[in-house]
LUMVO-580610 format. One record per residue (C-alpha): x, y, z; residue number from 1; chain; residue in three letters. Coordinates in steps of 0.25 Angstrom, whole numbers, plus 5000, padded with zeros to 4 digits. Each point is the difference from the previous one (the first is absolute). Example, Ala and Ser with C-alpha at 12.3 -4.5 7.8 and 13.67 -1.06 7.14 Angstrom:
c1/c2/c3/vovo/ketor/migu
5049/4982/5031/1/A/ALA $
5006/5014/4998/2/A/SER $
This chain:
c1/c2/c3/vovo/ketor/migu
5384/5437/5418/1/A/MET $
5002/4989/5011/2/A/LEU $
4993/4986/4998/3/A/GLY $
4999/4990/5012/4/A/ILE $
4997/4985/4997/5/A/ILE $
4995/4992/5011/6/A/GLY $
4988/4996/5008/7/A/GLY $
4987/5008/5001/8/A/THR $
5004/5004/5014/9/A/GLY $
5010/5009/4995/10/A/LEU $
4989/5010/4995/11/A/THR $
4999/5003/5015/12/A/GLN $
5010/5011/5001/13/A/LEU $
4999/5012/5009/14/A/ALA $
4996/5013/4994/15/A/ASN $
4998/4993/4987/16/A/LEU $
4987/5004/4992/17/A/GLU $
4996/4989/4991/18/A/ILE $
4995/5008/4988/19/A/THR $
4995/4989/4991/20/A/HIS $
5002/4986/4994/21/A/ARG $
5003/4997/4985/22/A/ARG $
4999/4987/4992/23/A/VAL $
5012/4999/4991/24/A/ALA $
5001/4994/4987/25/A/ARG $
5013/4995/4994/26/A/THR $
5006/4993/4988/27/A/PRO $
5004/4989/5009/28/A/TRP $
4986/4997/5006/29/A/GLY $
4993/5004/5013/30/A/GLU $
5008/5004/5012/31/A/PRO $
4997/4994/5014/32/A/SER $
4990/5011/5003/33/A/GLY $
4996/5014/4999/34/A/ALA $
5011/5011/5003/35/A/LEU $
4997/5007/5012/36/A/THR $
5004/5015/5000/37/A/PHE $
5002/5009/5012/38/A/GLY $
5005/5014/5003/39/A/ARG $
5009/5005/5011/40/A/LEU $
5005/5014/5000/41/A/CYS $
4995/5001/4986/42/A/GLU $
5009/4989/4995/43/A/GLN $
4993/4988/4994/44/A/GLU $
5003/4985/5004/45/A/VAL $
4996/4988/4993/46/A/VAL $
4997/4986/5007/47/A/PHE $
4998/4987/4994/48/A/LEU $
4996/4987/5007/49/A/ALA $
5009/4990/4994/50/A/ARG $
4991/4988/5004/51/A/HIS $
4987/5007/4997/52/A/GLY $
4991/5007/5010/53/A/TYR $
4995/4987/5005/54/A/GLY $
5014/4994/5000/55/A/HIS $
4996/4989/4991/56/A/ASN $
5011/5000/4989/57/A/ILE $
5011/4990/5004/58/A/PRO $
5015/5005/4997/59/A/PRO $
5002/4991/4988/60/A/HIS $
4987/5006/4993/61/A/GLU $
5003/5015/5003/62/A/VAL $
5000/5008/4987/63/A/ASN $
5013/5007/5003/64/A/TYR $
5001/5006/4986/65/A/ARG $
4987/5006/5001/66/A/ALA $
5002/5005/5014/67/A/ASN $
5013/5008/4997/68/A/LEU $
4995/5004/4987/69/A/TRP $
4987/5006/5006/70/A/ALA $
5008/5008/5010/71/A/LEU $
5010/5005/4990/72/A/LYS $
4988/5004/4991/73/A/ASP $
4994/5008/5011/74/A/HIS $
5012/5009/5003/75/A/GLY $
5008/4991/5010/76/A/VAL $
5015/5001/4999/77/A/ASP $
5004/4995/5014/78/A/ARG $
4995/4987/5006/79/A/VAL $
5000/4994/5014/80/A/VAL $
4997/4985/5000/81/A/SER $
4995/4994/5014/82/A/VAL $
5001/4985/5001/83/A/ALA $
5000/4990/5012/84/A/THR $
5012/4990/5000/85/A/VAL $
5006/4989/5008/86/A/GLY $
5013/5002/5007/87/A/GLY $
5012/4991/4996/88/A/ILE $
5011/5008/5006/89/A/HIS $
5001/4999/5015/90/A/PRO $
4998/5015/5002/91/A/GLU $
4987/5000/4992/92/A/LEU $
4991/4997/5011/93/A/LEU $
4985/5001/4999/94/A/PRO $
4996/5014/5002/95/A/GLY $
5012/5006/4993/96/A/THR $
4999/5010/4988/97/A/LEU $
5011/4998/4990/98/A/VAL $
5003/5008/4987/99/A/ILE $
5007/4990/4991/100/A/PRO $
5011/5004/4990/101/A/ASP $
5001/4988/4992/102/A/GLN $
4990/4989/4994/103/A/ILE $
5001/4985/4995/104/A/ILE $
4989/4996/4991/105/A/ASP $
4995/4985/5002/106/A/TYR $
4987/5003/4993/107/A/THR $
4996/4993/4987/108/A/HIS $
4989/5001/4990/109/A/GLY $
4997/5015/5003/110/A/ARG $
4999/5011/4990/111/A/ALA $
5013/5007/5003/112/A/THR $
5002/5011/4989/113/A/THR $
4993/5010/4991/114/A/TYR $
5010/4997/4989/115/A/PHE $
4992/4989/4993/116/A/VAL $
4999/5006/4986/117/A/ASP $
5009/4991/4991/118/A/THR $
5000/5010/4989/119/A/ASN $
5009/5009/5008/120/A/LYS $
5015/4998/5005/121/A/PRO $
5002/4992/5012/122/A/VAL $
5002/5010/5012/123/A/VAL $
5009/4996/5012/124/A/HIS $
4999/5009/5012/125/A/LEU $
5011/5001/5011/126/A/ASP $
4994/4994/5013/127/A/PHE $
5012/5001/5009/128/A/THR $
4993/5009/5010/129/A/THR $
4985/4995/5000/130/A/PRO $
4995/5011/5010/131/A/TYR $
5001/5015/4999/132/A/CYS $
5010/5005/5010/133/A/GLU $
4993/5014/5001/134/A/ALA $
4987/4994/5004/135/A/MET $
5007/4991/5010/136/A/ARG $
5006/5012/5006/137/A/ALA $
4987/5007/5001/138/A/VAL $
4995/4988/5008/139/A/LEU $
5011/5000/5009/140/A/PHE $
4998/5015/5003/141/A/ALA $
4986/4998/5003/142/A/ALA $
5003/4988/5009/143/A/GLY $
5009/5009/5008/144/A/GLU $
4990/5011/5001/145/A/ARG $
4989/4990/5004/146/A/ALA $
5009/4993/5010/147/A/GLY $
4999/4987/4992/148/A/ILE $
5012/4991/4999/149/A/ARG $
5002/4995/4986/150/A/LEU $
5011/4989/4996/151/A/ARG $
5009/5006/4989/152/A/ASP $
5001/4990/4989/153/A/GLY $
4998/4985/4998/154/A/GLY $
4998/4990/4988/155/A/VAL $
4985/4998/4997/156/A/TYR $
4998/4985/4995/157/A/GLY $
4987/5001/4991/158/A/ALA $
4993/4987/4999/159/A/VAL $
4988/4995/4992/160/A/GLN $
4990/4997/5011/161/A/GLY $
4989/4999/5004/162/A/PRO $
5005/4988/5008/163/A/ARG $
5011/5003/5011/164/A/LEU $
5013/4994/4999/165/A/GLU $
5007/4988/5005/166/A/THR $
5011/5000/5010/167/A/ALA $
5010/4995/4989/168/A/ALA $
4996/5011/4990/169/A/GLU $
5002/5010/5011/170/A/ILE $
5014/4994/5003/171/A/ASN $
5003/5001/4985/172/A/ARG $
4996/5015/5000/173/A/MET $
5008/5003/5012/174/A/GLU $
5012/4993/4992/175/A/ARG $
4997/5009/4988/176/A/ASP $
5001/5012/5009/177/A/GLY $
4985/5003/5002/178/A/ALA $
4996/5007/5014/179/A/ASP $
4985/5000/4998/180/A/MET $
4990/4993/4992/181/A/VAL $
4987/5006/4993/182/A/GLY $
4991/4997/4989/183/A/MET $
4998/5013/4993/184/A/THR $
5014/5007/4998/185/A/GLY $
5001/4995/4986/186/A/MET $
4997/5004/4989/187/A/PRO $
4995/5012/5007/188/A/GLU $
5014/5006/5002/189/A/ALA $
5005/4998/4986/190/A/TYR $
4987/5005/4994/191/A/LEU $
5001/5013/5007/192/A/ALA $
5015/5001/4995/193/A/HIS $
4995/4998/4986/194/A/GLU $
4990/5011/5002/195/A/LEU $
5011/5009/5006/196/A/GLU $
4992/5001/5013/197/A/LEU $
5008/5003/5013/198/A/CYS $
4997/4987/5008/199/A/TYR $
5003/4996/5014/200/A/ALA $
4994/4989/5009/201/A/ALA $
4996/4999/5014/202/A/VAL $
5001/4985/5005/203/A/GLY $
4992/4998/5013/204/A/ALA $
5005/4987/5006/205/A/VAL $
4988/4992/5006/206/A/VAL $
5006/4987/5003/207/A/ASN $
5012/4992/5000/208/A/TYR $
5003/4993/4987/209/A/ALA $
4998/4984/4999/210/A/ALA $
5009/4993/5009/211/A/GLY $
5004/5012/5008/212/A/ARG $
4997/5005/5014/213/A/GLY $
4985/4997/5004/214/A/LEU $
4998/4995/4986/215/A/SER $
5010/4988/5002/216/A/SER $
4989/4990/5000/217/A/ASP $
4990/5008/4991/218/A/GLY $
4995/5014/4998/219/A/ILE $
4988/5003/5009/220/A/GLN $
4991/5009/4993/221/A/MET $
4994/5005/5013/222/A/GLU $
5013/5006/5004/223/A/GLU $
5001/5007/4987/224/A/ILE $
4986/5007/5003/225/A/GLN $
5005/5004/5013/226/A/GLY $
5012/5007/4995/227/A/VAL $
4993/5005/4987/228/A/LEU $
4992/5011/5007/229/A/GLY $
5012/5006/5008/230/A/GLU $
5009/5000/4988/231/A/VAL $
4990/5006/4991/232/A/MET $
4998/5011/5010/233/A/ALA $
5014/5004/4999/234/A/GLN $
5000/4999/4985/235/A/VAL $
4988/5010/5000/236/A/ARG $
5007/5009/5009/237/A/ARG $
5013/5000/4991/238/A/LEU $
4992/5003/4988/239/A/LEU $
4992/5011/5007/240/A/GLU $
5013/5006/5003/241/A/GLN $
5006/4999/4987/242/A/MET $
4988/5006/4993/243/A/VAL $
4999/5011/5010/244/A/THR $
5015/5003/4998/245/A/ASP $
4999/5000/4985/246/A/ASP $
4987/5008/5000/247/A/ALA $
5007/5010/5009/248/A/SER $
5012/5001/4991/249/A/ALA $
4991/5003/4988/250/A/GLN $
4992/5010/5008/251/A/CYS $
5013/5008/5004/252/A/ALA $
5004/5002/4986/253/A/VAL $
């Protein structure tokens, strides 16, 4: 079953029948909100609002362990994560959709693993490829069918938040190889890996990173709002196409 992590607007998918919401309980505490279940072509899809339905949970306080655990516990085996990002690479202009293939973790103090039982052997998991290539391919296929241009690949720099970055921090991240900056990519990607979920991300570029382009003298929040509506409309179309393709394939079996 497919799970989608994002804002509440992502429940508005064409032809999707919302069947119910379910409050989940996990060993790791409460997830960000109730799981929203929908059905398309007899296929169930689960949505979760990462920041809560009132968008009141900041990125450093999201209970990532509970979110991923709740999805897995309710039958999800594939996850698409949607997040807004700032563009560092010159090609990642506001309004661009990018499917990252690598990630650098700059966060700190977050609960980053399910392996916390000191009575068990230490577990080291390979994280060379942080995103599921099969799910990335599904997204690209959906983008092609929907006529939506997706940038293939890029390094997501995951920062702590909730503040935005300094120009010097962005310069350092660029030297490190980061192409975009966001606040929710980790530990979400790694926790999905621990749970053996096929996980991919859609980065919606809503602004130039600090010190870049129109943000050279400061990031203007009103400009972000202006781009956000348009780029999220593209995201909804992409997800609608992906779910429709997935459902059609299931129905054809």
